[in-house]
N, C-alpha and C positions, 0 to 999 in steps of 0.2 A: 356553776355548771362545769363539769369536768368531762372532756371528751377523751376516750381511750385512743392511744396511738397518736396523740396530737401534743407536740411540745412547743409551747408558746415561745420559749427562748430560742429554740432552733428555728422556728418560723421567722422570728424577728431578724435573726442573723441572716436568713435567706433574703429577706427584704433589703437589708443593708448591703449585702453582696450584689443584689440586682441593681440597686441605686448606683453603686460603684461601677458596675459593668456598663451602664448606659450613660455615665458621666454626670449623674445628678447628686452624687454624694455631698458635694459642697453646698447643695441647696436643701439637703435632707432636713435640717433644723427648721427651715422655713416651711417645708412641706408638712412636717408633723405639727407645727404651730397652727397652720391653716386648718388642718384636719381637726385638731383639738378645738379650735375656735368654732368651727361649724357644729361640732357636737355640743359645745357649751351654749351656743346661741339658742338652741332649741329649749333650753331650760330657763330662759329669761321670761318672766311674767310681767304683765302690765296691770295697772289699776286705772280706772277712769270710766268714761262713758264715750258716746259717739263724738263729742266735741273736744274733750281733753283727756290726756293720758299722761302717765308717768311710769317709770320703771318701779315695780313693786320693791318695797324696802328689802325683802328677802332676796331679791335678785341683784341688788347693787354689787355684792362681791363678785358675782358672775360677770357683770358688765366690766368691772375693773379688771378681772382676769382676762377677758376677751380683748380689752383695750391693750393690755400688756402683750398678749400674743400677737396682736396686729400692729404693735409698735405705734400706738396712737394714744391720745388723751381720752380718759373716760368720759369727760364732758362732751367731747366731739362725737364719740360713739353714742352717747345718750341722746344728743340732739339728732343725730342721723336716724335713730330709731323712733323718736317721738315727735319730731318737728318737720314741717314743710319749710324748706329754706329756698327763698326766691331772691335772686340777685338781678337787679336792674340798674344799669349804669353805675356799677360799683356800690350800690346801696343794697344792703342785705336786710331782708324782712323774714322773720321767723314766726310761724303760726303753729300752734299745737294741732296735731292731726287726728287725735282721738284714738281710743284703744284698738279698735278693729284695724285701722290703717297702720298703727304701730306694730301690731302682730304681723301684718303683711310685709312691712318694711324689714322686720327681723327675719322673716322667712326668705324674702328676696335677697337679703344680704348673705344669708347662709348658702342659698343656691348659687349666687354669683361667686362667692369665695370657692365653693366646691368646683364650679365650672372653670374657674381660673387655674385649677391644678392641671387641667387637660387642655 
């Protein structure tokens, strides 16, 4: 889609200038990484049923990229999306949360990341 009178390069330069003006330029790389991660998270698909789920094979590169953007390990992100993690007296118990709950976890993470920008 091409919009007449709209120059993406010029608009991005305006965003950069605005970030500099309000003192956020040094954080711009992190801001763009979070925005990119939020967008990519929506593309993660899960396989499974109500009791068990896993990240779909086709979505593994997306999880790896999101983990890179968030500066975390892909296995940690995968567990955060697909597992219930309960810690009692320093003992960690992980249980698979099922496909529907994994989708909710993905969406909740995206919403919280987006919210953290403001």
